[in-house]
Each structure stands twice: as C-alpha cells, then as structure tokens.
C-alpha positions as CSV (number, residue, x, y, z in Angstrom):
1,M,1.0,-10.3,-16.9
2,S,0.7,-8.3,-20.1
3,R,-2.2,-6.5,-21.4
4,H,-3.4,-4.9,-24.6
5,V,-6.2,-2.3,-24.4
6,P,-8.0,-1.8,-27.7
7,R,-8.8,1.8,-28.7
8,P,-11.6,3.0,-30.9
9,S,-10.3,4.3,-34.2
10,S,-12.2,7.6,-33.9
11,R,-13.6,9.7,-31.1
12,P,-17.4,10.4,-31.0
13,S,-18.4,14.0,-31.6
14,S,-19.9,15.8,-28.7
15,L,-23.7,16.2,-28.5
16,L,-23.2,19.9,-28.6
17,V,-21.3,19.8,-31.9
18,S,-24.0,17.6,-33.4
19,A,-26.7,20.0,-32.2
20,L,-24.9,23.0,-33.7
21,L,-24.4,21.2,-37.1
22,A,-28.0,20.3,-37.2
23,A,-29.0,23.9,-36.4
24,L,-26.8,25.2,-39.2
25,A,-28.2,22.8,-41.7
26,G,-31.7,24.0,-40.8
27,C,-30.7,27.5,-41.7
28,Q,-30.0,26.6,-45.3
29,G,-33.6,26.5,-46.4
30,D,-34.9,27.0,-50.0
31,A,-38.2,28.0,-51.5
32,T,-39.7,24.5,-51.0
33,T,-38.7,24.3,-47.3
34,A,-40.9,25.8,-44.6
35,P,-39.0,28.3,-42.4
36,R,-38.1,27.0,-38.9
37,A,-39.9,28.6,-36.0
38,T,-37.9,31.0,-34.0
39,P,-36.9,29.3,-30.8
40,T,-38.1,30.7,-27.5
41,L,-35.2,32.0,-25.5
42,H,-35.0,31.0,-21.9
43,F,-32.7,33.1,-19.8
44,T,-32.7,31.0,-16.6
45,Q,-30.9,28.0,-18.0
46,G,-27.2,28.7,-18.4
47,A,-27.4,32.0,-16.4
48,N,-24.1,32.5,-14.5
49,G,-22.9,29.2,-16.0
50,V,-25.4,27.0,-14.2
51,W,-27.6,24.5,-15.9
52,T,-30.4,22.9,-13.9
53,V,-31.7,19.4,-14.7
54,N,-35.4,19.4,-14.0
55,T,-36.5,15.9,-15.2
56,L,-35.4,12.3,-14.8
57,A,-36.2,11.6,-18.4
58,D,-33.7,10.6,-21.0
59,P,-32.7,11.6,-23.6
60,G,-35.0,14.6,-24.1
61,D,-35.7,16.7,-27.2
62,G,-32.2,18.1,-27.5
63,T,-32.9,21.4,-25.9
64,C,-32.2,22.3,-22.2
65,D,-34.8,24.9,-21.3
66,D,-37.0,25.8,-18.3
67,T,-39.7,23.4,-19.5
68,E,-37.5,20.3,-19.8
69,C,-33.8,19.8,-19.3
70,T,-32.5,16.3,-19.0
71,F,-29.1,15.4,-17.7
72,R,-27.9,14.6,-21.2
73,E,-29.2,17.9,-22.5
74,A,-27.6,19.9,-19.7
75,V,-24.2,18.2,-20.4
76,A,-24.5,19.0,-24.1
77,S,-25.5,22.6,-23.4
78,A,-22.9,23.5,-20.8
79,S,-19.8,25.3,-21.8
80,N,-16.3,25.2,-20.4
81,G,-16.3,26.1,-16.7
82,H,-20.1,25.7,-16.3
83,S,-21.9,23.7,-13.6
84,I,-24.7,21.2,-13.8
85,V,-27.1,20.8,-10.8
86,F,-30.4,19.2,-10.2
87,A,-33.6,20.9,-9.2
88,A,-34.2,20.7,-5.5
89,S,-37.5,18.9,-5.9
90,L,-35.9,16.2,-8.1
91,Q,-35.0,12.9,-6.6
92,G,-34.6,9.4,-8.0
93,E,-33.0,7.5,-10.9
94,I,-32.2,8.6,-14.4
95,L,-32.8,5.5,-16.6
96,L,-30.4,6.0,-19.6
97,T,-31.9,4.9,-22.9
98,A,-29.5,6.5,-25.4
99,G,-26.1,5.3,-24.3
100,A,-23.5,6.9,-22.1
101,V,-23.7,10.5,-21.2
102,G,-20.6,11.9,-22.8
103,I,-18.5,14.9,-21.5
104,S,-16.0,15.7,-24.2
105,S,-13.2,18.4,-24.4
106,K,-14.7,20.8,-21.8
107,S,-14.4,21.2,-18.0
108,V,-17.6,21.1,-16.0
109,T,-18.9,20.3,-12.5
110,V,-21.8,17.9,-12.0
111,D,-23.4,18.0,-8.5
112,G,-26.1,15.3,-7.8
113,G,-26.9,16.7,-4.4
114,G,-27.0,13.2,-2.9
115,R,-30.4,12.6,-4.5
116,I,-29.8,11.4,-8.0
117,A,-28.6,8.1,-9.5
118,V,-27.6,7.6,-13.1
119,N,-28.8,4.0,-14.0
120,A,-27.4,2.7,-17.3
121,Q,-29.7,-0.4,-17.0
122,G,-26.9,-2.7,-18.2
123,L,-27.2,-1.2,-21.8
124,S,-24.1,1.0,-21.9
125,R,-21.5,2.8,-19.9
126,A,-23.1,5.4,-17.7
127,I,-20.7,8.4,-18.0
128,D,-17.8,8.9,-20.4
129,V,-15.3,11.7,-19.9
130,V,-13.0,11.9,-23.0
131,S,-10.6,14.2,-24.8
132,S,-11.3,14.2,-28.5
133,S,-9.6,16.9,-30.6
134,G,-10.2,19.7,-28.2
135,P,-8.8,20.7,-24.8
136,V,-8.3,18.0,-22.1
137,P,-11.4,18.1,-19.9
138,D,-11.2,18.7,-16.2
139,V,-14.5,17.3,-14.8
140,T,-15.7,17.1,-11.2
141,I,-18.6,14.8,-10.3
142,K,-20.1,15.2,-6.8
143,R,-22.8,13.5,-4.7
144,L,-24.0,11.3,-7.5
145,T,-24.7,7.5,-7.7
146,V,-23.6,5.7,-10.9
147,K,-25.0,2.2,-11.3
148,N,-25.8,-0.7,-13.7
149,G,-23.4,0.3,-16.4
150,F,-21.8,-2.2,-18.8
151,E,-18.9,-1.7,-21.3
152,N,-15.6,-3.3,-22.3
153,L,-13.6,-0.6,-20.5
154,G,-15.2,1.4,-17.6
155,G,-18.7,0.0,-17.0
156,G,-19.7,2.8,-14.7
157,I,-17.4,5.7,-15.5
158,R,-14.5,6.1,-17.9
159,A,-12.0,8.9,-18.0
160,D,-9.8,8.8,-21.2
161,R,-7.1,11.4,-21.5
162,A,-8.9,13.5,-19.1
163,T,-8.8,14.8,-15.5
164,L,-11.6,13.6,-13.4
165,T,-12.5,14.1,-9.7
166,L,-15.1,11.9,-8.0
167,D,-16.2,13.5,-4.7
168,S,-18.8,11.7,-2.4
169,V,-19.8,9.5,-5.3
170,L,-21.3,6.0,-5.1
171,V,-20.3,3.6,-8.0
172,T,-22.1,0.3,-7.7
173,A,-23.4,-2.7,-9.6
174,N,-21.5,-1.9,-12.8
175,R,-19.8,-4.5,-15.1
176,A,-16.9,-4.6,-17.6
177,A,-15.8,-7.2,-20.1
178,I,-12.1,-6.1,-20.0
179,S,-11.2,-3.5,-17.3
180,G,-12.5,-1.1,-14.7
181,A,-16.1,-2.3,-14.0
182,G,-16.7,0.6,-11.6
183,V,-14.2,3.2,-12.9
184,E,-11.6,3.1,-15.7
185,L,-8.8,5.6,-16.1
186,D,-6.7,5.7,-19.2
187,E,-3.9,8.3,-19.9
188,G,-5.2,10.8,-17.4
189,N,-5.5,11.9,-13.8
190,M,-8.2,10.8,-11.4
191,T,-8.9,11.7,-7.8
192,I,-11.5,9.6,-5.9
193,R,-12.4,11.3,-2.6
194,N,-14.9,10.4,0.1
195,S,-16.4,7.9,-2.3
196,T,-17.6,4.3,-2.3
197,I,-16.8,1.9,-5.1
198,T,-18.6,-1.3,-4.3
199,G,-20.3,-4.3,-5.8
200,N,-18.8,-4.0,-9.4
201,T,-17.7,-7.0,-11.5
202,S,-15.2,-7.3,-14.3
203,A,-14.7,-10.4,-16.3
204,S,-11.0,-9.7,-16.6
205,L,-9.3,-6.8,-14.7
206,G,-10.1,-4.2,-12.2
207,G,-13.4,-5.0,-10.5
208,G,-13.5,-1.7,-8.7
209,I,-11.0,0.5,-10.5
210,G,-8.8,0.0,-13.6
211,V,-5.9,2.3,-14.2
212,N,-3.9,2.0,-17.4
213,L,-1.7,3.6,-20.1
214,G,0.2,5.9,-17.8
215,G,-2.8,7.0,-15.7
216,T,-2.4,8.6,-12.3
217,L,-4.9,7.7,-9.6
218,S,-5.3,9.1,-6.0
219,V,-7.8,7.5,-3.7
220,I,-8.4,9.6,-0.6
221,G,-10.8,8.8,2.3
222,S,-12.7,6.3,0.3
223,E,-14.0,2.7,0.5
224,I,-13.2,0.1,-2.2
225,S,-15.2,-3.0,-1.2
226,G,-17.1,-6.0,-2.5
227,N,-15.8,-5.8,-6.1
228,S,-14.7,-8.8,-8.1
229,A,-12.5,-9.6,-11.2
230,A,-10.3,-12.3,-12.6
231,N,-7.4,-10.1,-11.4
232,G,-7.3,-6.9,-9.3
233,G,-10.7,-7.3,-7.6
234,G,-10.4,-3.9,-5.9
235,I,-7.8,-2.1,-8.1
236,E,-5.6,-3.1,-11.0
237,A,-3.0,-0.8,-12.5
238,F,-0.7,-1.2,-15.5
239,S,2.2,1.2,-16.2
240,S,0.5,3.7,-13.9
241,T,0.8,5.4,-10.5
242,V,-1.7,4.7,-7.7
243,T,-1.7,6.5,-4.3
244,I,-4.0,5.3,-1.6
245,S,-4.4,7.3,1.5
246,R,-6.8,7.2,4.5
247,S,-8.9,4.5,2.7
248,T,-10.2,1.0,3.1
249,I,-9.9,-1.8,0.6
250,S,-11.9,-4.7,1.9
251,S,-13.7,-7.8,0.9
252,N,-12.8,-7.7,-2.8
253,A,-12.2,-10.9,-4.7
254,A,-10.3,-12.3,-7.7
255,T,-10.7,-15.7,-9.3
256,V,-7.1,-16.2,-10.7
257,G,-5.2,-13.2,-9.5
258,T,-5.1,-10.6,-6.6
259,G,-8.1,-9.7,-4.6
260,G,-7.1,-6.4,-3.2
261,V,-4.6,-4.4,-5.3
262,F,-2.6,-5.6,-8.3
263,S,-0.1,-3.4,-10.0
264,R,2.6,-3.2,-12.6
265,G,3.5,0.3,-11.8
266,T,4.0,2.4,-8.6
267,V,1.7,1.9,-5.6
268,V,1.9,4.2,-2.5
269,V,-0.2,3.3,0.5
270,R,-0.5,5.7,3.4
271,S,-2.7,5.3,6.6
272,S,-5.0,2.8,4.9
273,T,-6.4,-0.6,5.6
274,I,-6.3,-3.5,3.1
275,T,-8.0,-6.6,4.6
276,R,-10.4,-9.5,4.0
277,N,-9.7,-9.6,0.3
278,T,-9.5,-13.0,-1.4
279,G,-7.7,-14.5,-4.4
280,M,-4.6,-16.4,-5.4
281,V,-3.0,-13.5,-3.6
282,G,-5.3,-11.9,-1.1
283,G,-4.1,-8.4,-0.4
284,L,-1.5,-6.8,-2.6
285,N,0.7,-8.1,-5.5
286,L,3.2,-6.5,-7.8
287,D,3.9,-7.7,-11.4
288,V,7.3,-7.5,-13.0
289,G,8.5,-3.9,-12.7
290,G,6.0,-2.9,-10.0
291,T,7.1,-1.0,-6.9
292,A,5.3,-0.3,-3.6
293,N,5.8,1.8,-0.6
294,I,3.5,1.3,2.4
295,A,3.5,3.3,5.6
296,N,1.2,3.5,8.7
297,S,-1.1,0.9,7.2
298,I,-2.7,-2.4,7.9
299,L,-2.1,-5.1,5.2
300,A,-3.3,-8.2,7.0
301,G,-6.3,-10.5,7.4
302,N,-6.5,-11.3,3.6
303,T,-6.8,-14.8,2.3
304,G,-5.0,-16.3,-0.7
305,T,-4.3,-19.7,-2.1
306,N,-0.7,-18.7,-2.9
307,A,-0.1,-15.8,-0.5
308,N,-2.5,-14.2,2.0
309,D,-1.4,-10.6,2.2
310,C,1.6,-10.0,-0.1
311,G,2.5,-11.6,-3.3
312,V,6.0,-10.2,-3.0
313,A,7.9,-9.3,0.2
314,M,7.7,-5.6,1.0
315,G,11.2,-5.3,2.4
316,A,12.5,-1.9,1.4
317,G,8.9,-1.1,0.2
318,S,7.9,-0.5,3.8
319,G,7.8,3.0,4.9
320,G,7.4,1.9,8.5
321,H,4.8,1.7,11.2
322,N,2.7,-1.0,9.5
323,L,0.8,-4.1,10.7
324,M,1.4,-6.8,8.0
325,G,0.9,-10.5,7.4
326,T,3.8,-12.9,7.7
327,D,4.3,-13.2,4.0
328,C,4.9,-9.5,3.6
329,A,8.3,-9.7,5.5
330,P,8.1,-6.1,6.5
331,A,11.4,-4.4,7.3
332,G,10.5,-0.8,8.1
333,T,10.8,1.1,11.4
334,G,8.0,0.1,13.7
335,D,6.6,-2.7,11.4
336,R,5.0,-5.6,13.1
337,V,3.7,-9.0,11.8
338,V,0.2,-9.9,12.8
339,T,-1.8,-13.0,12.0
340,A,-5.5,-12.9,10.9
341,A,-6.6,-14.4,14.2
342,T,-4.7,-11.8,16.2
343,L,-5.8,-9.0,13.8
344,F,-9.5,-9.5,14.5
345,A,-9.1,-10.3,18.2
346,E,-6.6,-7.6,19.2
347,V,-6.5,-4.9,16.5
348,M,-9.8,-4.2,14.8
349,E,-13.3,-5.4,14.1
350,S,-13.7,-7.9,11.3
351,A,-16.9,-6.2,10.1
352,L,-16.8,-3.4,7.6
353,K,-19.5,-1.0,8.7
354,N,-20.7,2.5,9.2
355,N,-18.6,4.0,12.0
356,G,-19.3,7.6,11.1
357,G,-18.3,9.6,8.1
358,P,-19.3,9.1,4.5
359,T,-17.7,5.7,4.0
360,K,-17.5,2.4,5.8
361,T,-14.4,1.4,7.9
362,H,-13.0,-1.4,10.1
363,A,-13.1,0.1,13.6
364,L,-10.0,-0.3,15.8
365,F,-10.3,-1.7,19.3
366,P,-9.6,0.9,21.9
367,R,-6.1,0.4,23.3
368,G,-5.6,-2.4,20.7
369,Q,-2.3,-3.1,19.0
370,A,-2.8,-0.4,16.3
371,V,-3.6,2.5,18.7
372,D,-0.9,5.2,19.0
373,Q,1.6,2.9,17.3
374,G,1.7,4.7,14.0
375,D,3.3,7.8,12.5
376,C,1.3,10.0,10.1
377,P,3.1,13.4,9.7
378,G,0.9,16.1,8.1
379,E,-2.4,14.2,8.5
380,T,-5.2,15.9,10.5
381,V,-8.1,13.5,9.8
382,D,-8.8,9.8,9.3
383,Q,-10.9,8.2,6.6
384,R,-14.1,9.3,8.3
385,G,-12.9,12.9,8.7
386,A,-12.4,12.4,12.4
387,K,-9.5,14.1,14.2
388,R,-6.0,12.6,13.8
389,P,-3.9,11.9,15.8
390,V,-5.7,11.4,19.1
391,D,-3.2,10.6,21.7
392,D,-4.2,8.1,24.4
393,S,-2.3,9.1,27.6
394,G,-2.5,5.5,28.8
395,I,-0.3,4.2,25.9
396,T,3.3,4.8,25.0
397,N,3.5,6.2,21.5
398,A,5.6,4.4,18.9
399,G,5.6,7.4,16.6
400,N,3.6,10.6,16.8
401,G,0.5,9.1,18.4
402,C,-1.3,8.3,15.2
403,D,-3.2,5.0,15.0
404,I,-2.2,2.6,12.2
405,G,-4.6,2.2,9.3
406,A,-7.5,4.2,8.0
407,Y,-9.3,4.6,11.4
408,E,-8.3,6.8,14.3
409,V,-9.8,5.9,17.7
410,Q,-11.4,9.1,19.0
411,G,-11.9,7.9,22.5
412,G,-14.7,8.7,24.9
413,D,-15.0,11.9,26.9
414,L,-15.9,10.7,30.3
415,M,-17.4,13.2,32.7
416,V,-18.4,13.0,36.4
417,S,-20.6,15.5,38.3
418,Q,-22.3,15.5,41.7
419,T,-25.3,16.9,43.5
420,V,-26.3,16.6,47.2
421,D,-29.7,16.8,48.9
422,K,-28.6,19.3,51.7
423,T,-26.2,22.2,51.7
424,S,-25.9,22.4,55.5
425,V,-26.0,19.6,58.1
426,K,-25.3,18.8,61.7
427,Q,-23.7,15.9,63.4
428,G,-26.0,12.8,63.0
429,D,-27.7,14.0,59.8
430,Q,-27.9,11.9,56.8
431,L,-26.7,13.1,53.3
432,T,-27.5,11.6,49.9
433,Y,-25.0,12.2,47.1
434,S,-26.0,11.8,43.5
435,V,-22.9,11.0,41.4
436,R,-23.5,11.1,37.7
437,V,-21.1,9.5,35.1
438,Q,-21.5,10.4,31.4
439,N,-19.7,9.3,28.2
440,L,-19.9,12.4,25.9
441,G,-18.4,10.3,23.1
442,P,-17.9,9.9,20.4
443,Q,-16.8,6.3,21.0
444,T,-17.6,3.6,23.6
445,A,-15.5,3.8,26.7
446,P,-14.6,0.2,28.0
447,N,-14.1,-0.7,31.6
448,V,-15.4,2.5,33.2
449,V,-14.7,2.8,36.9
450,L,-15.8,5.5,39.4
451,T,-14.1,6.0,42.7
452,D,-15.8,8.1,45.3
453,A,-13.7,9.1,48.3
454,L,-15.9,9.7,51.3
455,S,-15.0,12.5,53.7
456,S,-13.4,11.5,56.9
457,G,-16.3,13.3,58.6
458,V,-18.9,10.8,57.4
459,T,-19.7,7.1,57.5
460,F,-21.1,4.9,54.8
461,V,-24.8,3.9,54.9
462,S,-25.8,2.6,51.5
463,A,-25.4,2.9,47.7
464,R,-27.8,2.3,44.8
465,V,-27.1,1.9,41.1
466,N,-29.1,0.7,38.1
467,R,-26.1,-1.0,36.4
468,G,-22.7,-2.2,37.3
469,T,-21.4,-3.3,40.7
470,I,-20.6,-1.4,43.9
471,T,-17.7,-2.1,46.3
472,A,-18.1,-0.1,49.5
473,P,-16.9,0.1,53.1
474,P,-18.9,-1.6,55.8
475,R,-21.9,0.3,57.0
476,G,-20.8,2.8,59.7
477,E,-17.3,3.1,58.4
478,T,-15.7,5.6,56.1
479,G,-13.5,4.9,53.0
480,T,-13.9,4.7,49.3
481,V,-16.9,3.6,47.2
482,T,-15.9,2.0,43.9
483,W,-18.5,1.7,41.1
484,A,-17.6,-0.6,38.1
485,L,-19.8,0.4,35.2
486,G,-18.3,-1.8,32.5
487,D,-18.5,-0.4,28.9
488,M,-20.3,2.9,28.4
489,T,-21.5,3.6,24.9
490,D,-21.6,7.1,23.3
491,Q,-23.9,9.4,25.3
492,A,-24.5,6.8,28.1
493,N,-25.6,8.4,31.3
494,E,-25.7,6.7,34.7
495,V,-26.3,7.8,38.3
496,A,-25.3,6.4,41.7
497,E,-26.9,7.4,45.0
498,I,-24.6,7.2,48.0
499,K,-26.0,7.8,51.5
500,V,-23.7,8.7,54.4
501,T,-24.1,9.8,58.0
502,V,-22.4,13.0,59.3
503,T,-20.1,12.1,62.2
504,V,-18.1,15.3,62.6
505,R,-19.3,18.0,65.1
506,G,-18.8,21.7,65.0
507,K,-18.4,24.5,62.5
508,T,-16.5,22.8,59.6
509,T,-17.1,21.3,56.1
510,I,-17.1,17.9,54.6
511,T,-16.1,17.2,51.0
512,N,-17.0,14.3,48.7
513,S,-14.6,13.7,45.8
514,A,-15.3,11.5,42.8
515,A,-13.2,10.5,39.8
516,V,-13.8,8.4,36.7
517,T,-11.5,6.4,34.5
518,G,-11.8,4.0,31.5
519,D,-9.7,2.1,29.0
520,V,-10.0,4.8,26.4
521,A,-8.3,7.9,25.1
522,D,-10.1,10.7,26.9
523,P,-9.8,14.0,25.1
524,N,-10.8,16.1,28.1
525,A,-9.3,15.0,31.4
526,A,-10.5,18.2,33.2
527,N,-14.0,16.8,33.6
528,N,-12.9,13.4,34.9
529,S,-13.2,14.5,38.6
530,A,-15.6,16.5,40.7
531,A,-15.9,17.5,44.3
532,I,-18.8,18.9,46.4
533,T,-18.6,20.5,49.8
534,V,-21.3,20.7,52.5
535,S,-21.2,23.0,55.6
536,V,-21.5,21.4,59.0
537,A,-23.2,23.6,61.7
538,S,-22.7,23.5,65.4
539,G,-24.8,21.1,67.5
540,S,-26.3,17.8,66.6
541,G,-29.1,16.9,64.3
542,G,-29.8,13.3,63.7
543,G,-33.1,13.8,62.0
544,G,-31.9,11.8,59.0
545,G,-30.0,9.3,61.0
546,K,-32.6,6.6,61.2
547,K,-31.9,3.4,59.3
548,P,-33.6,3.4,55.9
C-alpha cells in the first residue's frame, strides 16, 4: 500500500516571533502616534525558567504575567530549556479557540499535573510540535489530557521533524482525515511512556498513532486501545521504525486493513500483548518491505476476515517465547500456538481493565499457560510497573521465569498465624486455637488450603469457620484438620477456631502446627507456616472437658 503525505509549503512563525515583531513595530512611533505605555514587569513568570499557567482561558492577551497567563501564552513566552506548569489550584479543560498550540524550534517541558485537559473542540489540532528554520525541538509533555482535536495529520498531537516524549498522557476522542488521529510523527523521534491512546478515529490511516517519513517510535508501558481507522486501527507506520515494549494493543479496529499494527518498516515487539483487534487482518500485518521481530509476547485472540492474528507468517521474525495464533506460524524457541478460545480460558482475561498501574491490561490467569513460560532479559517491571520476573515455585520455567506478554502475575503472599486461649493446661483441659489465614496480596490466591496438624497429645473436639469447608478427624481422635478456603482476594482475612482436649499427662508440651498453600506464586514462603506450643502441667484438670 503506498502513501503520499502532503506537506505545507511553508512553516508558520512561532507566536514568540510574531509577538517580538509586533513589539518592534510599536517602537517606531512618530509625532502623530501616542507613545506606548511602559509594560509592568513581572518577575515571577519565567523565573528559573518556569512559566505557570494560571487560567483555563484561550488565547489570552498575548502576555504571560502574574495576572493572566494562558497555556498558549506560556508556550510562546518560554525559551529553550524552560518548563511550563499549571497553578496548583487550576483544574479542568482548556477550550482552544485560536487553533493548535504550537511549539516551534525550542525544547520545553509541559507538565499538566494530571489535572488539565487541552480540548480542541473539533476545530483544530490540539498541540503541534514542529521544527521550522531553527533548532530541532526536544519537547516533553507529561500528565496532560489531549482531546477532541481534528486535522488531516495528527488530530490530537503532531510531531514534525522533532523529538517528542509523552509521559503519562491521555490522548482521546481525536480525529484525522489522513493519518494519526491520536498522534502523528513525521521525520522525528517519539517516545510514548505510561500513556493511554484511546478512542481516536482516522478516516484513512493510524487511528491511534501514525508514524511516517522515517520516524522512529518507542511505545513503553502504554495502552493503545479502542482506536479505529481504515487501516492501522492501533498503529500504522510507513518507512519507519516502531518498537513496542511492555504495552497492550487491544480492541482497535480497521474497516479495510489491519486492526492492531500495520507497518511498511521495522516493527519490534517485546513483552507486549496484541489482542482483540479486528479488521481484514486482526492483529499485525506487514506491507511489502516490512519486517518484524516479536519476543515474549502474546499475539492472539484477534479477529480478521482474511487473517486473525498475522497477515504474514512470523517465521524467522519470532524472537521466541511467544503465544501466537495459528496463522502466525511461529518458529522461535519456546513459541506456542494458541486459539482464541484457549487464550481467554487458560491464558488471560478477555476484559481490558484497570489491574493496577497507570494503564489498563489483560490480567493473566495465575498458573495459566503464559506464567513463567517467557524470557525477558534486562526487564525489571511489567506494563503496570509491577516487579518482573516473579518466579512461581510451583511451575517449571521455560526461560528466566518471566511471564509472556505485558502482564506479570505478582502472586499472593499467603500468611498463617495462631493464638491460643491458654498458655498452660493439665490433662483433660480443653484448648481453643485461633488459626488466621491472610492474603497480603497483591493478587488473588486461588484454591487456598490450610492444614492444621494436631499434637499427638490432644484429641479433636470441633472446628468453626465463616467460609470454606472443614475436613477433620472424628471427635475424640487426633490427626489433621484441613480447611479449604477457595479463592482469597487481596487483603482477605479469615479465622478458624479449633477446639481440642488435652490427653497427655505430666510435665511436657503440646505443639499445634499449621501451614497454608494456594495455586499462586507466593513471594514470601517464610510466613506460610506457624506453630504454637502450650505447657502441660502435672496432674489433671478437666475443667474445660465438658461437651460444648
């Protein structure tokens, strides 16, 4: 598929240049022109290179001062290396009325603090980062929402011959006529980290992201979901390099092309999940000249009229330890084929949801087919920022114990503890043990079972629990009490009361031992067992020996 991207014949001048030219013109007064008032200097704005936006208005009067400084004015006023922040009391949407906010030929940082949205109202692109005749800008945008933009290229954000980093940014509900409804990159470098690109729509290419003309894109720890286009619902790339790591590309759609990722360039996928995308090809497709290398990733569960998961067989494009659909024909070490039915029954949840961290993921099933079957050298966290790898001692590792895909099962830290109602007893006395089982998290622990080994110096009387089922010796006999609790969610806390009668006589001790297990990786096995000892004095008691 070929593509021609039209370029404007000239670059717009920056707002700062325009403001300076206007100021110079005002200085050339004559006898018939009233002198301009001397502007009041404000030393707070721009001090130490920081400009503070203190209003949600747009566009403003052209001056960023302590009385009023709009986002547009702050961008125009900032110099190379400066930062733009928002007043702590400011929260809400900036409704753009004067076109895209342009950042041209200077490097700045914009930090929305997680409280600000730039809303282009469908009238223009929201943010434009371009290199005109000056230096190539290196711009970082953090903790900002960009929405409701519309343009031919880059409805929400465009980076043209620039370096742009999006960190913890939400790009949503933007539209494009040609490419990159959410984000468009042309001839530059872009890093998207811990961000969400969702619900954007392109009439042609790149619903979520468009990368063209030699651009280089890195997507790290991010979510690309629910975007749509004719081709490349999630990402489209021409003559470009795209690296996707620890990210999820899910539920994107294409009408005549590929729903997930379409590329005529180089695509590298590491420890990521590409699933539930739809199109003629559901998951990933390469045009003529395109190459891909996929490792430790899930590329399955997509739906296509021509091919579900892969438009071309991966073959040598597999870096190994992948779970892929049958039409991918994976050939790497540790690769396995998985059907959609098996994927959502034995590998991961079908729902994309908040499982912790800044972006949504598809959670893996504990001890499912993807757990500990991967290899992710050098990685220390998953998409959510959770620890990776977490080794489940109950599973034989295929690689280094890493889970396949963007999500690492953290396991549940099961803990057992005991108390007893007496510290010293005599023969015939009755004891009541309180055995507590907790899941310290962070994840649900399935099939939790407690085993309580009674001392040989006692006999069983009764057991009481609020949930689960008890299997115990007959009354008057010793043995083991087994408590099946089922699944325990994060921070669940349950107690069993076990009553016994002391049968041993003389100066000795009796010890009750309890241990807990579950079908989950447990990061702290040291707290999975507990024991408590009670002294037995000479003589006989029996005060507690009556039947309850």
